[in-house]
C-alpha positions, 0 to 999 in steps of 0.5 A: 804848061801843066805840072803833074806830081803824086802826093800822099794825102795827110789825112790818114783813115781808121787804119793809118793809111793815106790815099795817094792823089795826083796834083795837077798845076796849070797857070796857078790852079791846081787839081786834085785826082785821088787814086785808088791806092792807100799806103802807110805814110812810112812807105812813101818817099816825098822827094821822089813820089814813090813807094820805098822799096820796103813795101813788099808791093812797092815795084807793083804800085810804082809801075802803076803809078807810072801808068798814071802819068 
């Protein structure tokens, strides 16, 4: 059975924003699917795989992430 999770890529652009990507893992193979959402790392909660409430668009982005699953 495949597992899905969101992660913030650890390569920031010149402005300090990192893209969010979906990681799909199945039978030891991983596929990374980039999303058109970039975020400053301080607004990303690695444990919950969501944008923190401190970000002004947190509910909008988290809803968009939920729809991607």
